N, C-alpha and C positions, 0 to 999 in steps of 0.2 A: 796475885789477886788484885784486880783494879778497883777503883773507887765505887763503880756501880755494883760490883759484886758484894762489896762490903755493906753497901746500903741495903741490898736485898737480904743478906744474912741477918742484919740488925732488925729489919722489918719482920722476918719470920719468927724471931725470938721475942720481940717487944709486944706485950699485951695491948698497947695502945693502937697497934696496927693490926686489925683483925685479918685472919687468913682469907685471902681472896678465894672465892668459890670458882672452881674450874667450870667454865661455860662451854668449853670445846673439848672434844676427844682429841688429844694430840698423840700422833704416832710418829716415832722416828723410824723411817723406812730403811735408810741406808746411811752408814758413816763411812767415809772414804779417807784414808790416810795418804796425803800427798807430800812429796819431798822436793826440795830444791837443793841443788848441789852448790856449796860454797867452798871456799878455800879450806876450811877446817873440817869439811865433811858434809853431812846432809842435815838440813833443817826441815823438821816435820811440821806439818799443819794438818788440820782436819776440815773436811767438808761434810755437811750433814743435809740430808733431804728429809723434810718434815711435811706430813699431811695432817691437817686438822679440820674437823667439821663438828656440826652439832646434831647429827643424826636426824635432821629435820630439813634437809635440802640445801644447807650452806656448807660449802667445802672450800679449802684453799690449800695451795701447795707452795713451799718455799725452800730455797737453798741458801745455806749460810756457810761462811768459812771462818775459822778462828784458830788461835794457837792451841786451844784444848777442845775436847769434845763438847763440854757444857757451853762454852762460848759460841761454838758453831751451831749447836742446837737452839740456843736462845736467839741467835740472829736469824736462823731459818724459821723459827716460830713467829718472830716479828714480821718477816717477809710474808709468811703464809697469811697472817691476820690481815695484812694490808691488801692482799689479793684474793679475798673471799669472794665467791660468786654464789648467787641464789639460783638453785636448780629446780625445775618443775618435777612433780612426781604425780603418778597416777596409780592408785591402788598398790603402792609399795614397789612399783617398778618404773621404768622409764616410759615416757609417753610414746616414743617411736624409736626406730633404729637410728643410730648415729655413727658417724665416722670422724676420726681425728688423725691429724698428721703433724708431727713436730720433728724436725731433723730427719732421721732414718726410721723413726718409729711410727708405725701405723696401728690404729686401734679401731676395732669394730665392736660396738656394744649394742646388744639387742634386748628388748623387753622379754620377760618370761612369765609364764602362768604362775599363779599363787602356789606355793609349795615347792617350787623348783629350787629355790635358794640361789645363792650367788655361784655361778660357774665362771670363775675368773681366777687368775693366778697373779701372785706377786703384788706389784704396785697398784694394778688395776683393782684388785680385790680390796685393798686397803682403802683406796679412794671411794669406791662404791659403799664400803661399810661405814665409813665415817660420815658419808653424805646421807646415809639413812635408807639406802635401797636394800630391799629384802630378796627380790628376785630379779636376776639379770643373767645374760649369757654374754661372753666376750671372746674376742679373738685378737691376739697381738701378732703382728707380722712386721718383719724387718728388724731394726736394731733392738738389741736387748737392754740399751742404756736405761737404767732406772729413772734418771732425771728426765730424759726425753719422753719416756713412757708415761710418767706422771703428768707432764705438761700436755701430752697428746690426749690423755684421758679427760683432763679438765677442758681442753679445747673441744673435744667431741661433745661432752656433756653441756657445754655452754651453747652449742648450736641447736639444742632441743627446744621445740615449741611447746608451750603449755597446752594441756587438753582443751582449755577454753578457746584456743585459737584454731582448733580443728574445724575443717569445713565438713559438716555432715548434713544429712537431710533436714534435721531439726533446725540448725542454725545457718542453712544456706541462704545468702542474700536473695530476695525476690527479684525475678527478672523485670526489667522495665517493660511496661506494656507498649506494644507498637500501635501506632495510630494510623 
């Protein structure tokens, strides 16, 4: 246990340090055990994929590696907090259809009518849940890598335009009058 872990343990027990209120929903999506081979055998480390959001349009994804699972999760959480993005919402769903691609993972996410729910699987569902979307449809094509799928989902959602930027009849710019 390193010095930073000791400090965290001390803070959780000491009444002078009030317990921090969780402001984000933190979900550990995947933990992967990786090994490197050395002369004496295998050395194991862990890689964690964490998605966190505030159920109000902010979401982040992070990957961290460490000697044990808790260290990997803590590092991944810190990375996810640093890479939070604010996403537009429209009546509990997306503003329009979006596509994203990272590595071999391709994601298509579409808005859905109220009452449809989240029709998405795996990592895409987790990202949409913690972001706060209630109704959406998704399709994942290509690689099943959880890390690439998570990043492709964030990339797709980041390309979304807010409803205020839509060009409709009500907010269409007036044509310049010809003289």
